[in-house]
SEDRENRO-584568 format. One line per field, with one value per residue (C-alpha): residue number from 1; residue in three letters; x, y, z. Coordinates in steps of 0.05 Angstrom, whole numbers, padded with zeros to 5 digits, m for minus. Layout:
! residues N
n: c(NUM:...)
res: c(ALA:...)
X: c(X:...)
Y: c(Y:...)
Z: c(Z:...)
! end
This chain:
! residues 592
n: c(1:2:3:4:5:6:7:8:9:10:11:12:13:14:15:16:17:18:19:20:21:22:23:24:25:26:27:28:29:30:31:32:33:34:35:36:37:38:39:40:41:42:43:44:45:46:47:48:49:50:51:52:53:54:55:56:57:58:59:60:61:62:63:64:65:66:67:68:69:70:71:72:73:74:75:76:77:78:79:80:81:82:83:84:85:86:87:88:89:90:91:92:93:94:95:96:97:98:99:100:101:102:103:104:105:106:107:108:109:110:111:112:113:114:115:116:117:118:119:120:121:122:123:124:125:126:127:128:129:130:131:132:133:134:135:136:137:138:139:140:141:142:143:144:145:146:147:148:149:150:151:152:153:154:155:156:157:158:159:160:161:162:163:164:165:166:167:168:169:170:171:172:173:174:175:176:177:178:179:180:181:182:183:184:185:186:187:188:189:190:191:192:193:194:195:196:197:198:199:200:201:202:203:204:205:206:207:208:209:210:211:212:213:214:215:216:217:218:219:220:221:222:223:224:225:226:227:228:229:230:231:232:233:234:235:236:237:238:239:240:241:242:243:244:245:246:247:248:249:250:251:252:253:254:255:256:257:258:259:260:261:262:263:264:265:266:267:268:269:270:271:272:273:274:275:276:277:278:279:280:281:282:283:284:285:286:287:288:289:290:291:292:293:294:295:296:297:298:299:300:301:302:303:304:305:306:307:308:309:310:311:312:313:314:315:316:317:318:319:320:321:322:323:324:325:326:327:328:329:330:331:332:333:334:335:336:337:338:339:340:341:342:343:344:345:346:347:348:349:350:351:352:353:354:355:356:357:358:359:360:361:362:363:364:365:366:367:368:369:370:371:372:373:374:375:376:377:378:379:380:381:382:383:384:385:386:387:388:389:390:391:392:393:394:395:396:397:398:399:400:401:402:403:404:405:406:407:408:409:410:411:412:413:414:415:416:417:418:419:420:421:422:423:424:425:426:427:428:429:430:431:432:433:434:435:436:437:438:439:440:441:442:443:444:445:446:447:448:449:450:451:452:453:454:455:456:457:458:459:460:461:462:463:464:465:466:467:468:469:470:471:472:473:474:475:476:477:478:479:480:481:482:483:484:485:486:487:488:489:490:491:492:493:494:495:496:497:498:499:500:501:502:503:504:505:506:507:508:509:510:511:512:513:514:515:516:517:518:519:520:521:522:523:524:525:526:527:528:529:530:531:532:533:534:535:536:537:538:539:540:541:542:543:544:545:546:547:548:549:550:551:552:553:554:555:556:557:558:559:560:561:562:563:564:565:566:567:568:569:570:571:572:573:574:575:576:577:578:579:580:581:582:583:584:585:586:587:588:589:590:591:592)
res: c(UNK:UNK:UNK:UNK:UNK:UNK:UNK:UNK:UNK:UNK:UNK:UNK:UNK:UNK:UNK:UNK:UNK:UNK:UNK:UNK:UNK:UNK:UNK:UNK:UNK:UNK:UNK:UNK:UNK:UNK:UNK:UNK:UNK:UNK:UNK:UNK:UNK:UNK:UNK:UNK:UNK:UNK:UNK:UNK:UNK:UNK:UNK:UNK:UNK:UNK:UNK:UNK:UNK:UNK:UNK:UNK:UNK:UNK:UNK:UNK:UNK:UNK:UNK:UNK:UNK:UNK:UNK:UNK:UNK:UNK:UNK:UNK:UNK:UNK:UNK:UNK:UNK:UNK:UNK:UNK:UNK:UNK:UNK:UNK:UNK:UNK:UNK:UNK:UNK:UNK:UNK:UNK:UNK:UNK:UNK:UNK:UNK:UNK:UNK:UNK:UNK:UNK:UNK:UNK:UNK:UNK:UNK:UNK:UNK:UNK:UNK:UNK:UNK:UNK:UNK:UNK:UNK:UNK:UNK:UNK:UNK:UNK:UNK:UNK:UNK:UNK:UNK:UNK:UNK:UNK:UNK:UNK:UNK:UNK:UNK:UNK:UNK:UNK:UNK:UNK:UNK:UNK:UNK:UNK:UNK:UNK:UNK:UNK:UNK:UNK:UNK:UNK:UNK:UNK:UNK:UNK:UNK:UNK:UNK:UNK:UNK:UNK:UNK:UNK:UNK:UNK:UNK:UNK:UNK:UNK:UNK:UNK:UNK:UNK:UNK:UNK:UNK:UNK:UNK:UNK:UNK:UNK:UNK:UNK:UNK:UNK:UNK:UNK:UNK:UNK:UNK:UNK:UNK:UNK:UNK:UNK:UNK:UNK:UNK:UNK:UNK:UNK:UNK:UNK:UNK:UNK:UNK:UNK:UNK:UNK:UNK:UNK:UNK:UNK:UNK:UNK:UNK:UNK:UNK:UNK:UNK:UNK:UNK:UNK:UNK:UNK:UNK:UNK:UNK:UNK:UNK:UNK:UNK:UNK:UNK:UNK:UNK:UNK:UNK:UNK:UNK:UNK:UNK:UNK:UNK:UNK:UNK:UNK:UNK:UNK:UNK:UNK:UNK:UNK:UNK:UNK:UNK:UNK:UNK:UNK:UNK:UNK:UNK:UNK:UNK:UNK:UNK:UNK:UNK:UNK:UNK:UNK:UNK:UNK:UNK:UNK:UNK:UNK:UNK:UNK:UNK:UNK:UNK:UNK:UNK:UNK:UNK:UNK:UNK:UNK:UNK:UNK:UNK:UNK:UNK:UNK:UNK:UNK:UNK:UNK:UNK:UNK:UNK:UNK:UNK:UNK:UNK:UNK:UNK:UNK:UNK:UNK:UNK:UNK:UNK:UNK:UNK:UNK:UNK:UNK:UNK:UNK:UNK:UNK:UNK:UNK:UNK:UNK:UNK:UNK:UNK:UNK:UNK:UNK:UNK:UNK:UNK:UNK:UNK:UNK:UNK:UNK:UNK:UNK:UNK:UNK:UNK:UNK:UNK:UNK:UNK:UNK:UNK:UNK:UNK:UNK:UNK:UNK:UNK:UNK:UNK:UNK:UNK:UNK:UNK:UNK:UNK:UNK:UNK:UNK:UNK:UNK:UNK:UNK:UNK:UNK:UNK:UNK:UNK:UNK:UNK:UNK:UNK:UNK:UNK:UNK:UNK:UNK:UNK:UNK:UNK:UNK:UNK:UNK:UNK:UNK:UNK:UNK:UNK:UNK:UNK:UNK:UNK:UNK:UNK:UNK:UNK:UNK:UNK:UNK:UNK:UNK:UNK:UNK:UNK:UNK:UNK:UNK:UNK:UNK:UNK:UNK:UNK:UNK:UNK:UNK:UNK:UNK:UNK:UNK:UNK:UNK:UNK:UNK:UNK:UNK:UNK:UNK:UNK:UNK:UNK:UNK:UNK:UNK:UNK:UNK:UNK:UNK:UNK:UNK:UNK:UNK:UNK:UNK:UNK:UNK:UNK:UNK:UNK:UNK:UNK:UNK:UNK:UNK:UNK:UNK:UNK:UNK:UNK:UNK:UNK:UNK:UNK:UNK:UNK:UNK:UNK:UNK:UNK:UNK:UNK:UNK:UNK:UNK:UNK:UNK:UNK:UNK:UNK:UNK:UNK:UNK:UNK:UNK:UNK:UNK:UNK:UNK:UNK:UNK:UNK:UNK:UNK:UNK:UNK:UNK:UNK:UNK:UNK:UNK:UNK:UNK:UNK:UNK:UNK:UNK:UNK:UNK:UNK:UNK:UNK:UNK:UNK:UNK:UNK:UNK:UNK:UNK:UNK:UNK:UNK:UNK:UNK:UNK:UNK:UNK:UNK:UNK:UNK:UNK:UNK:UNK:UNK:UNK:UNK:UNK:UNK:UNK:UNK:UNK:UNK:UNK:UNK:UNK:UNK:UNK:UNK:UNK:UNK:UNK:UNK:UNK:UNK:UNK:UNK:UNK:UNK:UNK:UNK:UNK:UNK:UNK:UNK:UNK:UNK:UNK:UNK:UNK:UNK:UNK:UNK:UNK:UNK:UNK:UNK:UNK:UNK:UNK:UNK:UNK:UNK:UNK)
X: c(00000:00051:00107:00124:00130:00180:00222:00229:00247:00307:00329:00323:00369:00424:00420:00451:00508:00571:00595:00670:00726:00755:00701:00700:00669:00617:00591:00590:00550:00500:00493:00477:00423:00391:00388:00350:00299:00324:00317:00303:00353:00407:00391:00397:00464:00491:00467:00502:00568:00629:00642:00709:00740:00721:00765:00742:00717:00679:00647:00622:00596:00561:00525:00507:00478:00438:00410:00389:00359:00318:00294:00271:00231:00200:00239:00258:00281:00334:00353:00365:00407:00451:00459:00487:00532:00557:00571:00613:00650:00666:00695:00737:00761:00781:00727:00696:00665:00623:00607:00579:00541:00503:00472:00431:00406:00385:00351:00313:00293:00263:00230:00194:00156:00083:00078:00147:00159:00229:00276:00325:00355:00416:00439:00433:00470:00527:00533:00531:00585:00631:00623:00631:00698:00717:00696:00660:00611:00567:00558:00546:00490:00460:00463:00425:00373:00362:00358:00304:00264:00268:00244:00186:00168:00163:00123:00180:00166:00206:00268:00259:00260:00321:00360:00343:00368:00433:00441:00427:00487:00535:00505:00510:00581:00600:00550:00524:00467:00431:00432:00411:00349:00328:00336:00298:00243:00239:00242:00185:00144:00156:00134:00072:00046:00071:00083:00027:00072:00057:00094:00159:00146:00137:00204:00242:00203:00222:00296:00284:00251:00310:00356:00307:00296:00371:00394:00335:00288:00215:00196:00231:00192:00127:00141:00156:00090:00050:00080:00071:m00003:m00004:00022:m00033:m00084:m00062:m00067:m00139:m00120:m00153:m00148:m00073:m00069:m00109:m00064:m00001:m00035:m00052:00020:00042:m00010:00017:00088:00113:00138:00179:00174:00114:00069:00004:00013:00030:m00028:m00076:m00052:m00057:m00129:m00147:m00117:m00153:m00219:m00207:m00190:m00250:m00294:m00267:m00285:m00355:m00344:m00379:m00378:m00302:m00294:m00334:m00296:m00228:m00254:m00274:m00205:m00173:m00214:m00194:m00120:m00126:m00157:m00102:m00049:m00079:m00084:m00015:00017:m00038:m00026:00048:00035:m00015:00032:00087:00042:00024:00097:00113:00053:00075:00145:00119:00072:00130:00169:00110:00101:00174:00166:00103:00139:00191:00143:00098:00022:00016:00067:00031:m00034:00002:00035:m00031:m00062:m00003:m00008:m00083:m00070:m00016:m00061:m00118:m00070:m00043:m00113:m00132:m00069:m00082:m00153:m00130:m00076:m00129:m00180:m00131:m00100:m00140:m00127:m00052:m00054:m00084:m00031:00024:m00003:m00003:00068:00089:00060:00096:00163:00152:00139:00203:00242:00212:00232:00303:00308:00281:00331:00387:00365:00360:00431:00452:00418:00454:00521:00505:00487:00548:00592:00558:00571:00645:00652:00620:00667:00726:00703:00693:00764:00793:00756:00781:00852:00867:00820:00804:00877:00892:00836:00860:00931:00905:00865:00925:00970:00917:00910:00986:00986:00931:00968:01032:00997:01002:00963:00910:00859:00786:00767:00825:00804:00734:00763:00807:00749:00703:00756:00769:00694:00690:00750:00720:00652:00686:00727:00667:00626:00683:00691:00617:00618:00680:00649:00583:00584:00540:00516:00483:00461:00504:00533:00522:00451:00414:00363:00311:00360:00393:00326:00306:00372:00360:00290:00318:00372:00327:00267:00263:00227:00167:00173:00177:00168:00185:00166:00191:00150:00173:00139:00167:00241:00266:00324:00372:00358:00408:00459:00441:00367:00381:00422:00367:00313:00354:00370:00297:00272:00329:00312:00237:00250:00294:00238:00190:00238:00251:00184:00125:00120:00097:00097:00087:00111:00114:00152:00120:00157:00125:00161:00108:00103:00168:00145:00167:00115:00139:00089:00114:00062:00064:00012:00045:00020:00016:00038:00013:00021:00019:00087:00142:00202:00274:00306:00376:00398:00361:00296:00225:00229:00294:00265:00205:00251:00295:00233:00210:00280:00275:00208:00166:00113:00115:00050:00038:m00027:m00028:m00074:m00059:m00065:m00079:m00010:00024:00026:00079:00073:00130:00122:00185:00191:00247)
Y: c(00000:00051:00007:00042:00109:00085:00046:00107:00147:00101:00116:00190:00185:00160:00225:00294:00275:00303:00362:00360:00406:00400:00447:00522:00560:00591:00522:00496:00557:00542:00472:00501:00545:00484:00452:00514:00506:00569:00534:00589:00637:00583:00564:00636:00642:00578:00599:00667:00637:00648:00577:00595:00609:00541:00479:00415:00387:00452:00451:00380:00397:00459:00418:00367:00421:00450:00380:00373:00442:00432:00366:00403:00454:00403:00418:00345:00356:00406:00362:00303:00347:00372:00302:00277:00338:00329:00255:00272:00327:00282:00231:00286:00305:00231:00225:00159:00144:00207:00198:00128:00151:00200:00140:00128:00200:00192:00126:00158:00218:00173:00123:00179:00202:00181:00193:00171:00096:00099:00043:00067:m00003:00012:00067:00020:m00036:00011:00033:m00040:m00063:m00007:m00017:m00092:m00082:m00034:m00087:m00033:m00077:m00021:00009:m00060:m00069:m00002:m00021:m00085:m00045:m00002:m00064:m00089:m00025:m00031:m00103:m00080:m00026:m00080:m00128:m00178:m00187:m00250:m00221:m00156:m00196:m00235:m00171:m00144:m00209:m00203:m00132:m00157:m00205:m00148:m00101:m00156:m00169:m00096:m00090:m00024:m00012:00043:00004:m00060:m00025:00002:m00065:m00101:m00050:m00053:m00129:m00132:m00086:m00133:m00193:m00155:m00118:m00160:m00232:m00235:m00268:m00227:m00275:m00265:m00190:m00192:m00229:m00173:m00117:m00145:m00141:m00070:m00049:m00075:m00028:00030:00025:00032:00082:00102:00162:00170:00173:00106:00075:00103:00072:00005:00006:00022:m00037:m00084:m00063:m00079:m00149:m00162:m00133:m00185:m00239:m00213:m00198:m00129:m00118:m00125:m00080:m00026:m00032:m00017:00039:00073:00065:00099:00154:00170:00183:00256:00247:00302:00289:00282:00293:00310:00257:00203:00221:00220:00151:00124:00148:00119:00052:00054:00067:00007:m00040:m00018:m00029:m00100:m00112:m00087:m00027:00024:00079:00081:00069:00133:00171:00157:00167:00238:00249:00224:00275:00331:00316:00309:00379:00405:00377:00413:00479:00475:00514:00567:00573:00582:00640:00673:00663:00696:00757:00758:00755:00814:00851:00839:00862:00925:00936:00933:00983:01031:01026:01045:01104:01127:01130:01178:01223:01281:01279:01302:01250:01198:01209:01202:01138:01110:01124:01090:01031:01025:01026:00973:00930:00935:00920:00859:00832:00842:00806:00749:00743:00742:00689:00645:00656:00638:00578:00526:00559:00560:00487:00469:00510:00476:00407:00427:00453:00389:00348:00392:00383:00307:00308:00348:00297:00240:00275:00285:00211:00191:00233:00204:00133:00147:00174:00109:00068:00108:00096:00022:00016:00056:00009:m00052:m00025:m00012:m00082:m00114:m00075:m00098:m00171:m00165:m00137:m00193:m00246:m00216:m00202:m00261:m00321:m00310:m00309:m00370:m00410:m00388:m00411:m00477:m00490:m00476:m00523:m00577:m00572:m00577:m00638:m00669:m00657:m00689:m00750:m00806:m00870:m00852:m00904:m00888:m00882:m00833:m00793:m00785:m00763:m00710:m00687:m00680:m00642:m00596:m00580:m00564:m00517:m00482:m00474:m00446:m00398:m00372:m00362:m00323:m00282:m00265:m00245:m00203:m00164:m00149:m00075:m00025:m00078:m00123:m00069:m00082:m00016:m00036:m00063:m00024:m00040:m00080:m00132:m00139:m00153:m00203:m00240:m00239:m00269:m00322:m00342:m00347:m00381:m00456:m00498:m00533:m00494:m00420:m00378:m00303:m00259:m00188:m00140:m00069:m00010:00058:00046:00072:00109:00093:00121:00156:00105:00116:00105:00040:00013:00031:m00003:m00065:m00072:m00065:m00116:m00163:m00160:m00169:m00228:m00260:m00251:m00286:m00346:m00349:m00335:m00335:m00407:m00379:m00417:m00355:m00283:m00223:m00157:m00101:m00035:00025:00090:00144:00219:00225:00171:00098:00048:m00020:m00076:m00142:m00196:m00269:m00323:m00344:m00350:m00275:m00236:m00195:m00123:m00096:m00128:m00111:m00153:m00142:m00199:m00204:m00151:m00085:m00111:m00087:m00031:m00004:m00010:00031:00085:00086:00095:00153:00184:00182:00219:00158:00115:00042:00002:m00071:m00106:m00176:m00225:m00293:m00346:m00297:m00275:m00208:m00146:m00092:m00026:00025:00093:00134:00204:00212)
Z: c(00000:00021:m00003:m00068:m00034:00017:m00033:m00077:m00015:m00007:m00078:m00065:m00005:m00052:m00093:m00086:m00039:m00070:m00029:m00016:00002:m00068:m00096:m00096:m00038:m00084:m00106:m00034:m00015:m00071:m00044:00025:m00006:m00038:00031:00055:m00002:m00037:m00104:m00154:m00123:m00126:m00198:m00219:m00183:m00216:m00286:m00280:m00256:m00302:m00325:m00357:m00289:m00260:m00256:m00290:m00223:m00208:m00277:m00266:m00196:m00222:m00275:m00222:m00176:m00234:m00248:m00175:m00175:m00237:m00208:m00145:m00185:m00233:m00298:m00311:m00383:m00361:m00302:m00350:m00396:m00338:m00309:m00375:m00380:m00309:m00321:m00383:m00345:m00287:m00336:m00367:m00296:m00283:m00230:m00254:m00185:m00188:m00261:m00247:m00185:m00229:m00265:m00202:m00202:m00276:m00260:m00202:m00246:m00300:m00252:m00215:m00278:m00281:m00356:m00378:m00386:m00415:m00397:m00343:m00331:m00375:m00326:m00267:m00304:m00323:m00250:m00226:m00275:m00252:m00177:m00185:m00219:m00162:m00111:m00069:m00031:m00004:m00074:m00102:m00050:m00069:m00142:m00128:m00091:m00152:m00196:m00148:m00157:m00232:m00229:m00184:m00235:m00288:m00244:m00239:m00165:m00150:m00184:m00145:m00080:m00103:m00117:m00049:m00017:m00058:m00032:00039:00036:00020:00072:00126:00105:00119:00177:00148:00197:00159:00093:00128:00158:00090:00055:00110:00102:00025:00019:00070:00025:m00034:00007:00031:m00029:m00088:m00065:m00013:00039:00102:00149:00110:00112:00188:00195:00159:00192:00260:00239:00213:00279:00321:00283:00283:00358:00371:00318:00274:00273:00294:00220:00207:00265:00238:00170:00203:00243:00180:00142:00202:00200:00126:00141:00191:00143:00091:00145:00158:00231:00230:00305:00303:00241:00277:00339:00299:00260:00326:00348:00283:00292:00362:00339:00332:00260:00227:00152:00105:00166:00130:00076:00127:00174:00115:00095:00167:00173:00105:00126:00194:00159:00114:00171:00213:00153:00144:00218:00207:00254:00210:00263:00269:00194:00181:00235:00203:00133:00154:00185:00121:00080:00128:00121:00046:00043:00090:00044:m00016:00021:00053:m00005:00000:00075:00063:00016:00064:00123:00082:00072:00146:00166:00120:00149:00221:00205:00173:00232:00281:00239:00238:00313:00324:00278:00314:00380:00350:00312:00329:00326:00253:00230:00271:00233:00166:00189:00215:00147:00113:00160:00147:00072:00078:00121:00070:00013:00050:00063:m00010:m00033:00016:m00010:m00083:m00067:m00034:m00090:m00146:m00112:m00150:m00216:m00201:m00181:m00248:m00285:m00245:m00264:m00338:m00332:m00298:m00356:m00407:m00370:m00368:m00443:m00454:m00414:m00454:m00519:m00494:m00475:m00543:m00580:m00538:m00553:m00628:m00628:m00595:m00650:m00704:m00670:m00665:m00739:m00760:m00719:m00751:m00821:m00805:m00776:m00838:m00884:m00842:m00846:m00922:m00930:m00886:m00927:m00993:m00971:m00927:m00932:m01005:m01026:m00983:m01016:m01085:m01069:m01040:m01104:m01148:m01107:m01108:m01184:m01192:m01147:m01189:m01254:m01227:m01200:m01252:m01261:m01209:m01192:m01207:m01133:m01120:m01181:m01154:m01086:m01119:m01162:m01101:m01061:m01120:m01125:m01050:m01054:m01114:m01079:m01016:m01057:m01096:m01031:m00999:m01062:m01064:m00991:m00999:m01058:m01023:m01007:m00970:m00919:m00971:m01020:m01081:m01108:m01180:m01171:m01116:m01062:m01102:m01132:m01064:m01030:m01084:m01074:m00999:m01008:m01055:m01004:m00943:m00978:m00964:m01017:m00987:m00921:m00932:m00995:m00993:m01052:m01065:m01109:m01124:m01159:m01179:m01165:m01231:m01199:m01142:m01072:m01028:m01003:m00929:m00944:m00983:m00925:m00875:m00916:m00928:m00854:m00835:m00885:m00867:m00793:m00804:m00851:m00798:m00747:m00795:m00801:m00726:m00694:m00743:m00766:m00833:m00899:m00943:m00937:m00983:m00985:m01025:m01037:m01071:m01089:m01103:m01092:m01052:m01004:m00997:m00972:m00947:m00931:m00902:m00892:m00869:m00855:m00789:m00717:m00705:m00643:m00585:m00610:m00539:m00525:m00575:m00555:m00572:m00611:m00638:m00687:m00689:m00657:m00672:m00621:m00651:m00722:m00699:m00669:m00731:m00774:m00731:m00735:m00811:m00805:m00821:m00788:m00765:m00757:m00736:m00750:m00721:m00685:m00654:m00708:m00764:m00787:m00784:m00828:m00817:m00854:m00858:m00891:m00904:m00935:m00985)
! end
């Protein structure tokens, strides 16, 4: 119930922890301002800082502070941009530890978005690979904790638990009390809310409480009581659940007070309802509503209190002036004071009246920022795909050169030597002649295959022929008589396309054809390409078993997801039409 909130709180505690004596005094002062919630003031100070006068380490730390600041104020797209910049700058400053730690901040930033479902696993994996090589057991444990959260986000609950237990071994090995308590707490949440094993959850919550009682905070104890109550709720022992919720309610917690109280009252109402105690269920439902309203109006109250504070300060100043002034001046000051009071009350009324409208605007701005972050992540992933494809093309060219220069020449020399040996051999018996003939044929076949491979250019698109002949040859090679027939039809390809476009189309069709062979079970497939009005339309159909279009997996090679992203990068569209047992149709439209 409250499990996800507390697990993410653990991730947050791993973030924004980089202050050190190696940084300039101005940057350390900015970090102190962030701690005092002076976010906009600090961001303005950091943006105006003269970057040219900073050392490499200071530049990296400045970018990191900007990322943290923009996270605080809800500008996630800028935060993501500065995290990546800080990571690169730390690498340049030979601070790989800090560069890798930023991966956890990026993972937290992405995972906290309600509208953004981008995969942040790669950042956690990069972090985990690095700390494993460094043999830093505490950081390895923290990395496993983050892997556990990712698994939980993707509903892989057993794997989430397993990663927490892996982390637990490292934390126990180093006897890191604070980390042990948090792992006990989080693995208990997984057992409670995802695996429905409340007894296992109670076992780990007991261990967590032993640490909290000796060295934890009141807030930690409150969290423990709430999750113990959740365990008993799952065991249908509602009296015990209510007992622990009242214990949590009685604690003088310091953080998230309104939110936590609201949750406790909501949970109490639910347990009383399950007991059939409607009177108490209604009582705590009303309290829950009151605290929910208080939470919404907290920001309004802060604004009004700020006005009142300014008003009281001004009032005190006016009183001091009145004591030192004559009667005429006193009357002027009284009028001034009255005017200020009236203005303050009007401002307070306007702040209160417009609070709901501002709240709606803030939500819209939040959604826009999340969309910007998603766009930045998408552009970053597309750049990665381009680099991958470029690397593949270079590797294929290298292999072709090696085949031509090395293996091809060796086979040619072998064939020549074999023919000389055959000529010099006299009075061969018939059986030996057949053996020589067969060996000669095999060498010739191997040589011709290597030669054809070596002369294939542009990743399968022959320079002298173009995309359509290359695709037809591909279809001819992978068709299996009696099992799978693949037909290629093309219209409007009177002229060659740009080389980069031909390579992209060939790779897409090649990957999709491979998927048909591997996964579809089809006996017939067709590839139709149409070049019309500066637009290329590609339709790939098969009569196979079909697929679930809600789950696009990633196979070897480019993968359907990567093909879709590459299509979007080229300004096109990618559509899949498939049903179980009724084959698959994939349509790709690309502008020229």
